[in-house]
C-alpha positions as CSV (number, residue, x, y, z in Angstrom):
1,X,16.7,-11.1,-5.0
2,X,14.9,-8.2,-6.6
3,X,12.8,-8.4,-9.8
4,X,11.4,-5.4,-11.6
5,X,8.5,-6.2,-13.9
6,X,7.2,-4.1,-16.7
7,X,7.0,-4.4,-20.5
8,X,10.4,-4.1,-22.0
9,X,9.1,-2.7,-25.2
10,X,6.8,-0.2,-23.5
11,X,9.4,1.1,-21.2
12,X,12.1,1.3,-23.8
13,X,10.0,2.6,-26.6
14,X,6.8,3.7,-25.1
15,X,4.7,1.4,-27.2
16,X,2.7,-1.9,-26.9
17,X,4.4,-5.2,-27.8
18,X,1.8,-7.9,-28.0
19,X,4.4,-10.5,-29.0
20,X,6.3,-9.9,-25.7
21,X,3.0,-10.2,-23.8
22,X,2.2,-13.5,-25.5
23,X,5.6,-15.0,-24.8
24,X,5.4,-13.8,-21.2
25,X,1.9,-15.2,-20.7
26,X,3.0,-18.6,-22.0
27,X,6.1,-18.7,-19.7
28,X,3.9,-17.6,-16.8
29,X,1.6,-20.6,-17.4
30,X,4.6,-22.9,-17.3
31,X,5.9,-21.2,-14.2
32,X,2.6,-21.9,-12.4
33,X,3.1,-25.7,-12.9
34,X,6.9,-25.7,-12.4
35,X,7.5,-26.6,-16.1
36,X,9.6,-23.7,-17.3
37,X,11.9,-24.6,-20.2
38,X,15.2,-23.3,-21.3
39,X,13.6,-20.7,-23.5
40,X,11.6,-19.4,-20.5
41,X,14.7,-19.2,-18.5
42,X,16.5,-17.3,-21.3
43,X,13.6,-14.9,-21.6
44,X,13.6,-14.1,-17.9
45,X,17.4,-13.8,-17.9
46,X,17.3,-11.4,-20.9
47,X,15.2,-9.0,-18.9
48,X,17.3,-8.9,-15.7
49,X,17.6,-5.4,-14.6
50,X,21.4,-5.5,-14.4
51,X,21.3,-6.0,-18.2
52,X,18.6,-3.4,-18.8
53,X,20.5,-0.8,-16.7
54,X,23.1,-0.7,-19.4
55,X,20.4,0.3,-21.9
56,X,19.0,3.0,-19.5
57,X,15.8,1.1,-19.0
58,X,14.4,1.7,-15.5
59,X,11.1,1.2,-13.7
60,X,9.1,4.4,-13.0
61,X,9.5,6.0,-9.6
62,X,5.9,5.2,-8.7
63,X,6.2,1.5,-9.4
64,X,4.6,-0.6,-6.7
65,X,7.1,-2.9,-4.8
66,X,6.2,-6.3,-3.5
67,X,7.8,-8.2,-0.6
68,X,7.3,-11.5,1.0
69,X,7.1,-10.3,4.6
70,X,5.5,-7.3,6.5
71,X,8.9,-6.6,8.0
72,X,10.4,-5.8,4.6
73,X,7.3,-3.9,3.6
74,X,7.5,-1.6,6.7
75,X,11.2,-1.1,6.2
76,X,10.8,-0.1,2.5
77,X,7.9,2.2,3.2
78,X,9.8,3.9,6.0
79,X,12.8,4.3,3.7
80,X,10.6,5.7,0.9
81,X,8.7,8.2,3.0
82,X,12.0,9.6,4.3
83,X,12.9,10.4,0.7
84,X,9.7,12.3,0.0
85,X,10.1,16.1,0.4
86,X,7.0,17.6,1.8
87,X,6.4,21.1,3.1
88,X,5.2,21.9,6.7
89,X,1.6,21.9,5.6
90,X,2.0,18.7,3.5
91,X,2.9,16.2,6.2
92,X,1.4,15.1,9.4
93,X,2.1,12.3,12.0
94,X,-1.2,10.9,13.1
95,X,-1.1,9.1,16.5
96,X,-4.1,6.9,17.1
97,X,-6.6,7.8,19.8
98,X,-7.1,4.8,22.0
99,X,-9.7,4.6,24.8
100,X,-10.3,1.7,27.1
101,X,-13.9,1.1,27.9
102,X,-15.6,-1.3,30.4
103,X,-15.5,-2.1,34.1
104,X,-12.0,-1.8,35.7
105,X,-9.6,0.5,37.5
106,X,-7.6,3.1,35.8
107,X,-4.5,1.0,36.4
108,X,-6.0,-2.0,34.7
109,X,-7.3,0.1,31.8
110,X,-3.9,1.6,31.2
111,X,-2.4,-1.9,31.2
112,X,-4.8,-2.8,28.4
113,X,-3.9,0.3,26.5
114,X,-0.2,-0.4,26.8
115,X,-0.9,-4.0,25.7
116,X,-2.2,-3.0,22.2
117,X,0.4,-0.3,21.5
118,X,2.9,-2.7,19.8
119,X,0.3,-4.9,18.1
120,X,0.5,-5.4,14.3
121,X,-2.3,-4.2,12.0
122,X,-3.7,-7.7,11.9
123,X,-4.7,-7.5,15.6
124,X,-5.8,-3.8,15.7
125,X,-8.7,-4.0,13.1
126,X,-6.2,-2.7,10.5
127,X,-5.8,0.7,12.1
128,X,-2.2,1.7,12.7
129,X,-0.9,3.2,15.9
130,X,1.1,5.8,14.0
131,X,0.6,7.0,10.5
132,X,3.0,9.3,8.8
133,X,1.1,11.2,6.1
134,X,3.1,12.9,3.3
135,X,1.5,14.6,0.3
136,X,2.7,12.9,-2.9
137,X,3.3,9.5,-1.4
138,X,1.1,6.4,-2.2
139,X,-1.2,5.0,0.4
140,X,-3.6,2.1,0.8
141,X,-7.0,1.8,2.5
142,X,-6.8,-0.8,5.3
143,X,-10.5,-1.3,6.2
144,X,-13.8,-1.5,4.3
145,X,-14.9,2.1,4.7
146,X,-17.7,2.1,2.1
147,X,-17.8,-1.1,0.1
148,X,-20.5,0.0,-2.4
149,X,-18.3,3.0,-3.2
150,X,-15.1,1.0,-3.8
151,X,-13.5,2.3,-0.5
152,X,-12.4,-1.1,0.5
153,X,-9.4,-2.7,2.1
154,X,-6.6,-2.6,-0.5
155,X,-7.7,0.4,-2.5
156,X,-4.6,2.3,-3.7
157,X,-4.1,6.0,-4.3
158,X,-1.8,9.0,-3.7
159,X,-2.2,11.5,-0.9
160,X,-2.8,14.8,-2.5
161,X,-3.9,17.2,0.3
162,X,-4.2,17.5,4.1
163,X,-7.1,19.5,5.5
164,X,-6.2,21.1,8.8
165,X,-8.3,21.9,11.8
166,X,-8.2,22.1,15.6
167,X,-8.6,19.4,18.3
168,X,-10.8,19.9,21.4
169,X,-7.8,21.4,23.3
170,X,-6.9,23.7,20.4
171,X,-4.0,21.8,18.9
172,X,-3.6,21.9,15.1
173,X,-4.3,18.6,13.6
174,X,-5.2,17.0,10.3
175,X,-9.0,16.4,10.0
176,X,-9.2,15.0,6.5
177,X,-6.8,13.4,4.1
178,X,-7.5,13.7,0.4
179,X,-6.5,10.7,-1.7
180,X,-6.5,10.4,-5.5
181,X,-7.3,6.8,-6.2
182,X,-5.9,5.0,-9.2
183,X,-9.4,4.0,-10.2
184,X,-11.5,7.2,-10.5
185,X,-14.7,5.3,-9.7
186,X,-13.4,4.6,-6.2
187,X,-14.9,7.1,-3.8
188,X,-17.2,8.7,-6.4
189,X,-20.2,8.7,-4.2
190,X,-18.2,9.9,-1.2
191,X,-16.9,12.8,-3.3
192,X,-20.5,13.7,-4.3
193,X,-21.8,13.5,-0.7
194,X,-19.0,15.8,0.5
195,X,-19.1,18.3,-2.4
196,X,-19.6,21.3,-0.2
197,X,-16.8,20.3,2.2
198,X,-14.4,19.7,-0.7
199,X,-15.3,23.2,-2.1
200,X,-14.5,24.7,1.3
201,X,-11.2,22.8,1.4
202,X,-10.4,24.0,-2.1
203,X,-9.4,20.6,-3.5
204,X,-9.6,18.9,-6.8
205,X,-12.9,17.2,-7.6
206,X,-11.1,13.8,-8.2
207,X,-9.7,13.7,-4.7
208,X,-11.6,11.7,-2.1
209,X,-11.8,12.8,1.6
210,X,-10.8,10.1,4.1
211,X,-11.5,10.8,7.8
212,X,-10.6,9.0,11.0
213,X,-12.8,6.0,11.8
214,X,-13.2,4.0,15.1
215,X,-12.9,0.2,15.6
216,X,-13.1,-2.0,18.7
217,X,-10.0,-4.0,19.7
218,X,-10.3,-6.8,22.3
219,X,-7.0,-6.9,24.3
220,X,-7.5,-10.4,25.7
221,X,-9.9,-13.2,25.0
222,X,-12.7,-13.2,27.5
223,X,-11.8,-9.7,28.8
224,X,-14.7,-7.4,29.9
225,X,-12.6,-4.4,28.7
226,X,-12.3,-3.2,25.1
227,X,-10.1,-0.6,23.4
228,X,-11.7,1.7,21.0
229,X,-9.1,3.0,18.4
230,X,-9.7,6.0,16.2
231,X,-7.3,6.6,13.3
232,X,-7.1,7.3,9.6
233,X,-7.6,3.9,7.9
234,X,-4.5,4.3,5.7
235,X,-1.0,2.9,5.5
236,X,1.9,3.8,3.3
237,X,1.8,1.7,0.1
238,X,5.0,2.2,-1.9
239,X,5.5,-1.4,-0.9
240,X,3.0,-4.2,0.1
241,X,3.3,-7.9,0.6
242,X,2.9,-10.3,-2.4
243,X,0.0,-11.9,-0.5
244,X,-1.8,-8.5,-0.3
245,X,-1.3,-7.9,-4.0
246,X,-3.5,-10.9,-5.0
247,X,-6.4,-9.7,-7.1
248,X,-4.6,-6.5,-8.1
249,X,-3.4,-5.6,-11.6
250,X,-0.5,-3.2,-12.1
251,X,1.3,-1.9,-15.1
252,X,4.8,-2.1,-13.5
253,X,5.9,-3.7,-10.2
254,X,9.2,-4.3,-8.4
255,X,9.3,-7.7,-6.7
256,X,11.7,-8.6,-3.9
257,X,12.1,-12.3,-3.1
258,X,14.5,-14.0,-0.8
259,X,17.0,-16.2,-2.5
260,X,17.3,-18.5,0.6
261,X,14.4,-20.8,-0.4
262,X,12.3,-21.8,-3.3
263,X,9.3,-19.5,-3.7
264,X,7.7,-20.6,-7.0
265,X,4.2,-19.8,-5.8
266,X,5.2,-16.3,-4.6
267,X,7.0,-15.6,-7.8
268,X,4.0,-16.7,-9.9
269,X,1.6,-14.6,-7.8
270,X,3.9,-11.6,-8.2
271,X,4.4,-12.0,-11.9
272,X,0.7,-12.4,-12.5
273,X,0.0,-9.0,-11.0
274,X,1.3,-7.2,-14.0
275,X,0.1,-6.5,-17.6
276,X,3.8,-6.1,-18.6
277,X,7.2,-7.4,-17.5
278,X,10.9,-7.1,-17.0
279,X,13.1,-8.2,-14.1
280,X,16.0,-7.5,-11.9
281,X,17.7,-10.2,-9.8
282,X,20.0,-9.0,-7.0
283,X,20.5,-10.3,-3.5
284,X,19.0,-8.2,-0.6
């Protein structure tokens, strides 16, 4: 099932509705303890998207979408990126640079490199093997780049610009990705430190430069070999997992939840991410 959450009053009329917020907050509290009453059920049902569709009330295109599994997240992000129209200079596929270090033959080292190719982010220090970067699409930081500057795992923003350069063998490649974070304070010091570079790249002063970083991956426990991966620490973020959303606050979100099993906890976590609320329930 799919639930779209956003304030009915705000989306329909563009204004605040404190009464709606209070009713939703009380219902959310009862949802947390599994004590929803008939009035709560009616309130949720009244905001089903299939009912709101007839009133031409829709979530904004940039609404964050939440899923229960990484598989659904990856599928949705791939689908979304395919719909983003970017020019030749506004998109780039970044393949990670993996290097195996330590004592071992070339054959053994290649085996270790092949081993980590299909590993999920959770096993590769959160650096993706392949990153499709498209200007205008939302992205999320996957590692703690600079904690004191807010550039931490989970920081969200929109890719605004790709700075191009040349690799050692002369190939054209992206050298910096500029992200406009939702919270303007994120990356403030980094922007200050890179002022001259940003001027040379001709970018907006609110956009933060993100460059490739390196992390060490251990292919096997006890192995004397290690894989050093270099990649941009970003992933597409039109969709993320409900688990990943914990601690975040959004104005509007779209929540996808399987109808095959009870997921009260997941629903509560998802609902509590937003400052406003409306829903859509449909099978997926």
